[in-house]
C-alpha positions in Angstrom: 5.3 -42.9 50.5 4.1 -40.6 48.6 0.9 -40.8 46.3 1.3 -41.0 42.9 0.6 -37.5 41.3 -1.7 -38.1 37.9 -0.1 -37.5 34.2 -0.9 -33.8 33.5 -3.7 -33.6 31.1 -1.7 -32.9 27.5 -2.3 -29.8 26.5 -5.4 -29.0 23.9 -4.7 -28.0 20.5 -7.3 -25.2 20.6 -4.0 -22.4 19.8 -3.4 -24.2 16.8 -6.2 -25.0 15.4 -7.1 -21.4 16.4 -4.1 -19.8 14.5 -5.6 -22.4 10.8 -8.5 -21.2 11.1 -7.9 -16.6 11.8 -5.4 -17.4 8.9 -8.5 -18.9 7.1 -10.1 -16.1 7.8 -8.0 -13.2 6.9 -7.6 -14.8 3.9 -11.2 -15.2 3.1 -10.9 -11.7 4.1 -8.8 -10.8 1.9 -9.7 -12.7 -1.2 -13.7 -10.7 -0.1 -11.3 -7.4 -0.1 -10.2 -8.1 -3.7 -12.5 -8.7 -5.3 -14.6 -5.0 -4.4 -11.5 -3.9 -5.0 -12.0 -5.2 -8.7 -15.8 -4.5 -9.3 -14.9 -0.8 -8.2 -12.3 -0.2 -10.2 -14.6 -2.1 -13.3 -17.6 0.1 -12.7 -15.0 3.3 -13.6 -14.5 4.4 -9.4 -10.3 6.2 -8.6 -8.4 3.8 -7.4 -8.7 5.1 -4.0 -12.6 4.9 -3.5 -12.2 1.0 -5.0 -9.6 0.7 -2.2 -11.2 2.1 0.8 -14.3 -0.5 -1.2 -11.9 -3.0 0.0 -10.5 -2.3 3.1 -14.3 -1.9 4.3 -14.6 -4.9 2.9 -12.2 -6.7 4.2 -13.3 -5.5 8.3 -17.1 -6.4 7.8 -15.9 -9.4 6.9 -12.8 -10.5 9.2 -15.8 -9.0 11.9 -19.1 -11.4 10.6 -16.1 -14.4 10.1 -14.7 -13.7 14.3 -18.9 -12.8 14.7 -19.0 -16.9 13.3 -16.4 -18.7 15.4 -17.7 -16.2 19.1 -21.2 -18.0 18.4 -20.2 -21.8 17.9 -18.1 -21.2 20.0 -20.7 -20.2 22.8 -23.3 -23.2 20.9 -20.9 -25.2 21.7 -20.2 -24.8 25.6 -23.5 -24.3 26.3 -24.0 -27.9 25.6 
């Protein structure tokens, strides 16, 4: 006689949630980058300088967003 097998736990929806949060972070970073480009253009900078500043703003915003998510994940894990 074999022992009944326990049902396997349902996979956590973490990957779906992570994809949604990643999309939100990318869209937020794009909005910040576009705002920086518009501000640089309005101040009289050239297009190349404005796009370069927008790219730096996008990268910085993504870096901060990913850092915040990692920090929150570590704080939840330490409970």
